[in-house]
N, CA, C and O of each residue as an XYZ file, in Angstrom:
528
protein
N      41.106    -50.191     29.224
C      40.708    -51.515     29.661
C      39.497    -51.972     28.848
O      38.487    -51.272     28.790
N      39.597    -53.116     28.237
C      38.481    -53.623     27.442
C      37.461    -54.294     28.347
O      37.797    -54.912     29.357
N      36.220    -54.151     27.952
C      35.147    -54.767     28.723
C      35.094    -56.256     28.436
O      35.298    -56.700     27.307
N      34.820    -57.001     29.466
C      34.668    -58.446     29.366
C      33.397    -58.740     28.582
O      32.355    -58.143     28.850
N      33.468    -59.653     27.617
C      32.328    -59.945     26.750
C      31.621    -61.256     27.075
O      30.513    -61.488     26.593
N      32.239    -62.120     27.884
C      31.569    -63.352     28.300
C      32.160    -63.848     29.607
O      33.236    -63.431     30.032
N      31.426    -64.742     30.219
C      31.845    -65.299     31.497
C      32.822    -66.451     31.296
O      32.815    -67.114     30.258
N      33.663    -66.678     32.302
C      34.600    -67.792     32.263
C      33.843    -69.097     32.509
O      32.698    -69.088     32.962
N      34.488    -70.198     32.210
C      33.870    -71.509     32.437
C      33.519    -71.705     33.907
O      32.456    -72.242     34.221
N      34.401    -71.274     34.813
C      34.123    -71.458     36.247
C      32.947    -70.587     36.683
O      32.136    -71.014     37.506
N      32.845    -69.375     36.144
C      31.700    -68.516     36.457
C      30.413    -69.143     35.927
O      29.389    -69.147     36.611
N      30.469    -69.670     34.711
C      29.291    -70.317     34.131
C      28.874    -71.539     34.939
O      27.681    -71.800     35.097
N      29.845    -72.291     35.452
C      29.518    -73.445     36.291
C      28.834    -73.015     37.578
O      27.891    -73.668     38.027
N      29.302    -71.914     38.183
C      28.667    -71.398     39.402
C      27.250    -70.916     39.112
O      26.332    -71.129     39.904
N      27.090    -70.266     37.970
C      25.768    -69.780     37.578
C      24.826    -70.961     37.346
O      23.677    -70.940     37.785
N      25.318    -71.984     36.656
C      24.499    -73.172     36.399
C      24.084    -73.825     37.712
O      22.939    -74.250     37.867
N      25.011    -73.903     38.648
C      24.701    -74.483     39.956
C      23.626    -73.652     40.667
O      22.702    -74.203     41.266
N      23.756    -72.319     40.594
C      22.769    -71.439     41.225
C      21.392    -71.619     40.589
O      20.379    -71.626     41.288
N      21.356    -71.764     39.267
C      20.076    -71.968     38.578
C      19.450    -73.291     38.997
O      18.252    -73.358     39.270
N      20.263    -74.342     39.048
C      19.754    -75.656     39.437
C      19.218    -75.640     40.872
O      18.190    -76.252     41.162
N      19.924    -74.933     41.771
C      19.445    -74.814     43.155
C      18.117    -74.078     43.209
O      17.216    -74.468     43.952
N      17.992    -73.013     42.421
C      16.722    -72.277     42.370
C      15.605    -73.163     41.853
O      14.486    -73.127     42.365
N      15.911    -73.960     40.834
C      14.901    -74.841     40.267
C      14.432    -75.863     41.307
O      13.239    -76.146     41.412
N      15.364    -76.405     42.063
C      15.003    -77.341     43.137
C      14.120    -76.660     44.176
O      13.148    -77.241     44.660
N      14.471    -75.422     44.511
C      13.691    -74.664     45.491
C      12.276    -74.402     44.967
O      11.306    -74.511     45.717
N      12.160    -74.063     43.699
C      10.845    -73.801     43.102
C       9.997    -75.074     43.098
O       8.801    -75.024     43.385
N      10.612    -76.212     42.774
C       9.878    -77.482     42.779
C       9.351    -77.771     44.184
O       8.209    -78.198     44.348
N      10.189    -77.536     45.198
C       9.761    -77.746     46.582
C       8.598    -76.826     46.926
O       7.607    -77.265     47.509
N       8.716    -75.548     46.565
C       7.656    -74.577     46.875
C       6.363    -74.916     46.149
O       5.277    -74.744     46.701
N       6.473    -75.402     44.902
C       5.262    -75.789     44.175
C       4.595    -76.983     44.849
O       3.368    -77.082     44.858
N       5.386    -77.884     45.409
C       4.817    -79.000     46.158
C       4.069    -78.524     47.384
O       2.990    -79.027     47.698
N       4.647    -77.546     48.083
C       3.984    -76.975     49.257
C       2.672    -76.293     48.866
O       1.659    -76.445     49.549
N       2.697    -75.553     47.778
C       1.490    -74.866     47.317
C       0.435    -75.887     46.909
O      -0.747    -75.731     47.216
N       0.873    -76.933     46.215
C      -0.063    -77.984     45.781
C      -0.719    -78.641     46.997
O      -1.915    -78.930     46.985
N       0.073    -78.872     48.040
C      -0.490    -79.423     49.274
C      -1.519    -78.461     49.861
O      -2.558    -78.887     50.367
N      -1.224    -77.158     49.791
C      -2.154    -76.154     50.291
C      -3.448    -76.119     49.506
O      -4.522    -75.886     50.062
N      -3.335    -76.352     48.209
C      -4.540    -76.371     47.370
C      -5.411    -77.563     47.730
O      -6.630    -77.439     47.849
N      -4.784    -78.710     47.901
C      -5.578    -79.910     48.180
C      -6.063    -79.970     49.622
O      -7.000    -80.711     49.919
N      -5.445    -79.203     50.534
C      -5.849    -79.231     51.940
C      -6.978    -78.260     52.272
O      -7.587    -78.375     53.336
N      -7.270    -77.309     51.391
C      -8.307    -76.328     51.713
C      -9.672    -76.837     51.308
O      -9.819    -77.587     50.343
N     -10.645    -76.422     52.051
C     -12.024    -76.762     51.718
C     -12.450    -78.087     52.302
O     -11.617    -78.904     52.695
N     -13.736    -78.291     52.356
C     -14.264    -79.541     52.912
C     -14.115    -80.680     51.908
O     -14.916    -80.813     50.983
N     -13.097    -81.487     52.095
C     -12.861    -82.590     51.182
C     -13.111    -83.936     51.844
O     -12.857    -84.980     51.244
N     -13.598    -83.919     53.058
C     -13.862    -85.156     53.773
C     -14.978    -85.906     53.051
O     -16.051    -85.350     52.818
N     -14.726    -87.172     52.693
C     -15.712    -87.935     51.942
C     -16.930    -88.303     52.771
O     -17.952    -88.708     52.216
N     -16.843    -88.171     54.099
C     -18.003    -88.514     54.927
C     -19.038    -87.392     54.941
O     -20.147    -87.579     55.442
N     -18.685    -86.235     54.396
C     -19.638    -85.131     54.355
C     -20.575    -85.303     53.162
O     -20.148    -85.686     52.073
N     -21.833    -85.019     53.379
C     -22.772    -85.072     52.270
C     -22.642    -83.777     51.468
O     -22.149    -82.780     51.997
N     -23.069    -83.769     50.210
C     -22.967    -82.555     49.395
C     -23.700    -81.367     50.011
O     -23.307    -80.220     49.794
N     -24.759    -81.626     50.776
C     -25.517    -80.533     51.374
C     -24.861    -79.993     52.642
O     -25.222    -78.913     53.107
N     -23.917    -80.716     53.199
C     -23.337    -80.292     54.465
C     -22.421    -79.072     54.316
O     -22.091    -78.424     55.309
N     -22.012    -78.758     53.091
C     -21.186    -77.563     52.898
C     -21.968    -76.323     53.326
O     -21.383    -75.338     53.777
N     -23.285    -76.378     53.183
C     -24.100    -75.226     53.553
C     -24.205    -75.050     55.060
O     -24.646    -74.003     55.536
N     -23.806    -76.062     55.806
C     -23.834    -75.926     57.254
C     -22.623    -75.130     57.748
O     -22.593    -74.689     58.897
N     -21.636    -74.949     56.885
C     -20.485    -74.133     57.256
C     -20.870    -72.664     57.170
O     -21.787    -72.284     56.442
N     -20.169    -71.872     57.909
C     -20.415    -70.428     57.855
C     -19.986    -69.910     56.490
O     -18.947    -70.321     55.975
N     -20.764    -69.022     55.902
C     -20.464    -68.498     54.571
C     -19.109    -67.815     54.524
O     -18.414    -67.893     53.511
N     -18.721    -67.145     55.605
C     -17.425    -66.467     55.628
C     -16.284    -67.482     55.571
O     -15.261    -67.232     54.934
N     -16.459    -68.625     56.234
C     -15.433    -69.673     56.180
C     -15.293    -70.219     54.760
O     -14.184    -70.442     54.276
N     -16.423    -70.428     54.107
C     -16.388    -70.923     52.734
C     -15.712    -69.901     51.819
O     -14.954    -70.270     50.921
N     -15.988    -68.624     52.048
C     -15.361    -67.561     51.258
C     -13.862    -67.499     51.483
O     -13.093    -67.316     50.540
N     -13.449    -67.653     52.737
C     -12.026    -67.653     53.055
C     -11.331    -68.828     52.386
O     -10.254    -68.671     51.811
N     -11.943    -70.003     52.458
C     -11.371    -71.184     51.815
C     -11.227    -70.973     50.311
O     -10.210    -71.326     49.714
N     -12.253    -70.399     49.718
C     -12.229    -70.146     48.282
C     -11.122    -69.155     47.924
O     -10.405    -69.339     46.940
N     -10.993    -68.112     48.726
C      -9.950    -67.107     48.495
C      -8.556    -67.728     48.611
O      -7.683    -67.462     47.785
N      -8.354    -68.545     49.628
C      -7.044    -69.199     49.823
C      -6.722    -70.136     48.668
O      -5.578    -70.198     48.216
N      -7.719    -70.859     48.192
C      -7.517    -71.776     47.075
C      -7.141    -70.985     45.813
O      -6.230    -71.373     45.082
N      -7.843    -69.884     45.566
C      -7.547    -69.049     44.401
C      -6.149    -68.449     44.503
O      -5.414    -68.397     43.517
N      -5.791    -68.000     45.696
C      -4.453    -67.436     45.914
C      -3.378    -68.490     45.641
O      -2.350    -68.195     45.030
N      -3.623    -69.716     46.097
C      -2.657    -70.793     45.865
C      -2.521    -71.118     44.382
O      -1.421    -71.408     43.911
N      -3.628    -71.073     43.641
C      -3.549    -71.299     42.194
C      -2.709    -70.205     41.526
O      -1.901    -70.494     40.643
N      -2.896    -68.972     41.939
C      -2.101    -67.874     41.381
C      -0.621    -68.036     41.716
O       0.243    -67.805     40.870
N      -0.334    -68.434     42.953
C       1.056    -68.666     43.341
C       1.662    -69.811     42.539
O       2.825    -69.746     42.141
N       0.885    -70.849     42.304
C       1.367    -71.986     41.519
C       1.679    -71.545     40.093
O       2.692    -71.955     39.526
N       0.827    -70.722     39.517
C       1.055    -70.212     38.166
C       2.329    -69.377     38.121
O       3.123    -69.491     37.187
N       2.516    -68.546     39.125
C       3.712    -67.695     39.188
C       4.978    -68.541     39.311
O       5.962    -68.291     38.615
N       4.955    -69.530     40.184
C       6.122    -70.401     40.371
C       6.409    -71.209     39.110
O       7.568    -71.418     38.753
N       5.357    -71.661     38.440
C       5.522    -72.422     37.207
C       6.173    -71.554     36.126
O       7.045    -72.020     35.393
N       5.753    -70.314     36.033
C       6.326    -69.380     35.069
C       7.809    -69.119     35.385
O       8.644    -69.086     34.482
N       8.121    -68.936     36.666
C       9.510    -68.722     37.089
C      10.365    -69.940     36.741
O      11.502    -69.795     36.290
N       9.822    -71.132     36.949
C      10.549    -72.356     36.627
C      10.859    -72.418     35.132
O      11.969    -72.775     34.739
N       9.875    -72.069     34.301
C      10.107    -72.058     32.843
C      11.184    -71.034     32.479
O      12.008    -71.291     31.600
N      11.185    -69.877     33.145
C      12.222    -68.875     32.885
C      13.602    -69.398     33.269
O      14.586    -69.114     32.586
N      13.679    -70.156     34.351
C      14.963    -70.749     34.750
C      15.406    -71.802     33.738
O      16.596    -71.924     33.448
N      14.449    -72.564     33.198
C      14.789    -73.531     32.153
C      15.352    -72.826     30.919
O      16.324    -73.289     30.321
N      14.741    -71.715     30.549
C      15.239    -70.950     29.398
C      16.627    -70.381     29.691
O      17.465    -70.297     28.793
N      16.872    -69.990     30.950
C      18.197    -69.500     31.326
C      19.239    -70.607     31.164
O      20.354    -70.345     30.714
N      18.884    -71.835     31.526
C      19.802    -72.968     31.322
C      20.088    -73.183     29.837
O      21.218    -73.489     29.456
N      19.068    -73.023     29.007
C      19.264    -73.152     27.566
C      20.201    -72.060     27.049
O      21.086    -72.327     26.237
N      19.999    -70.826     27.525
C      20.879    -69.730     27.107
C      22.296    -69.945     27.606
O      23.257    -69.518     26.966
N      22.427    -70.603     28.744
C      23.743    -70.866     29.319
C      24.587    -71.708     28.367
O      25.808    -71.558     28.307
N      23.931    -72.586     27.631
C      24.632    -73.428     26.665
C      25.089    -72.624     25.447
O      25.967    -73.059     24.702
N      24.494    -71.464     25.253
C      24.855    -70.622     24.110
C      25.995    -69.686     24.503
O      26.263    -69.481     25.687
N      26.642    -69.140     23.528
C      27.807    -68.278     23.766
C      27.441    -66.891     24.281
O      28.299    -66.192     24.822
N      26.195    -66.482     24.124
C      25.830    -65.113     24.486
C      25.120    -65.005     25.833
O      24.462    -63.999     26.101
N      25.242    -66.020     26.681
C      24.589    -65.967     27.982
C      25.137    -64.807     28.802
O      26.346    -64.580     28.845
N      24.240    -64.080     29.448
C      24.643    -62.993     30.326
C      24.853    -61.668     29.628
O      25.295    -60.698     30.244
N      24.538    -61.621     28.342
C      24.682    -60.384     27.584
C      23.325    -59.690     27.544
O      22.317    -60.303     27.193
N      23.305    -58.412     27.902
C      22.066    -57.632     27.911
C      21.466    -57.596     26.510
O      22.158    -57.288     25.540
N      20.182    -57.911     26.409
C      19.505    -57.919     25.120
C      19.326    -56.523     24.537
O      19.051    -56.376     23.346
N      19.480    -55.497     25.371
C      19.252    -54.133     24.888
C      20.566    -53.448     24.516
O      20.730    -52.988     23.386
N      21.501    -53.380     25.464
C      22.741    -52.633     25.208
C      23.895    -53.505     24.729
O      24.872    -52.989     24.185
N      23.799    -54.825     24.923
C      24.841    -55.724     24.459
C      26.023    -55.885     25.402
O      26.957    -56.630     25.103
N      25.994    -55.191     26.544
C      27.065    -55.340     27.528
C      26.829    -56.586     28.369
O      25.712    -57.097     28.446
N      27.891    -57.062     28.994
C      27.775    -58.212     29.878
C      27.043    -57.796     31.156
O      27.393    -56.794     31.781
N      26.051    -58.554     31.528
C      25.295    -58.287     32.754
C      26.220    -58.595     33.931
O      26.880    -59.634     33.931
N      26.280    -57.718     34.931
C      27.172    -57.962     36.073
C      26.927    -59.331     36.706
O      25.789    -59.773     36.866
N      28.024    -59.978     37.057
C      28.006    -61.327     37.617
C      27.108    -61.404     38.849
O      26.375    -62.378     39.023
N      27.162    -60.386     39.702
C      26.353    -60.370     40.924
C      24.871    -60.386     40.590
O      24.090    -61.056     41.267
N      24.472    -59.652     39.547
C      23.059    -59.633     39.139
C      22.645    -61.003     38.606
O      21.554    -61.488     38.905
N      23.511    -61.616     37.826
C      23.204    -62.937     37.277
C      22.997    -63.947     38.405
O      22.102    -64.789     38.329
N      23.820    -63.865     39.449
C      23.668    -64.801     40.564
C      22.373    -64.558     41.332
O      21.749    -65.506     41.808
N      21.970    -63.309     41.454
C      20.734    -62.980     42.176
C      19.482    -63.230     41.336
O      18.465    -63.702     41.845
N      19.569    -62.910     40.048
C      18.432    -63.077     39.136
C      18.937    -63.858     37.922
O      19.168    -63.278     36.862
N      19.106    -65.166     38.077
C      19.745    -65.939     37.013
C      18.964    -66.007     35.707
O      19.529    -66.372     34.676
N      17.700    -65.671     35.727
C      16.907    -65.705     34.506
C      16.838    -64.341     33.812
O      16.084    -64.167     32.855
N      17.618    -63.386     34.293
C      17.583    -62.045     33.712
C      18.174    -62.022     32.313
O      19.070    -62.801     31.987
N      17.662    -61.123     31.497
C      18.189    -60.943     30.145
C      18.604    -59.495     29.911
O      19.010    -59.117     28.811
N      18.493    -58.685     30.979
C      18.828    -57.266     30.851
C      19.652    -56.804     32.048
O      19.486    -57.304     33.161
N      20.543    -55.842     31.803
C      21.297    -55.246     32.906
C      20.367    -54.313     33.691
O      19.271    -53.990     33.232
N      20.806    -53.890     34.855
C      19.956    -53.067     35.726
C      19.586    -51.752     35.044
O      18.429    -51.337     35.096
N      20.550    -51.096     34.408
C      20.267    -49.809     33.763
C      19.190    -49.942     32.686
O      18.251    -49.149     32.636
N      19.335    -50.949     31.828
C      18.363    -51.139     30.749
C      17.005    -51.564     31.297
O      15.972    -51.129     30.789
N      16.994    -52.398     32.317
C      15.734    -52.826     32.924
C      15.018    -51.634     33.550
O      13.800    -51.506     33.429
N      15.775    -50.757     34.222
C      15.200    -49.561     34.826
C      14.626    -48.645     33.761
O      13.513    -48.139     33.906
N      15.385    -48.429     32.686
C      14.894    -47.585     31.587
C      13.649    -48.180     30.955
O      12.727    -47.454     30.583
N      13.621    -49.505     30.834
C      12.465    -50.180     30.262
C      11.235    -49.987     31.152
O      10.142    -49.716     30.654
N      11.414    -50.127     32.458
C      10.296    -49.941     33.399
C       9.754    -48.521     33.366
O       8.556    -48.295     33.535
N      10.651    -47.569     33.147
C      10.251    -46.167     33.111
C       9.806    -45.729     31.714
O       9.545    -44.550     31.471
N       9.724    -46.704     30.799
C       9.348    -46.434     29.411
C      10.288    -45.436     28.727
O       9.849    -44.616     27.921
N      11.556    -45.510     29.045
C      12.541    -44.628     28.413
C      13.218    -45.313     27.228
O      14.011    -44.699     26.515
N      12.901    -46.578     27.029
C      13.487    -47.317     25.905
C      12.401    -47.622     24.903
O      12.668    -48.240     23.872
């Protein structure tokens, strides 16, 4: 039995749909994070610049930590979105879904779960363990 070397048009359409849905989800999540960034901290214009010191230092520290965490989450989501965009670009090419290391077709189930992947599970595991 010969190994399949590329996905069918219907499989590619399902993959494209899954990528687009993920992208929509990421955009929504980035909006939520952005709202979280703008909602933290004393932003009320009626407060004087010195009134921040009337807050408890621990509250100010917590607000600062939450804001920093939200910035990190935004960066992570933005990076994931760019990876999904690159996956869409690869989808237009003939070699979409082919492992960059071993050259075999990445299992369809993995592509649906991790549509921006460029490696099969075996190669990714070996890479993580520094065996490649």
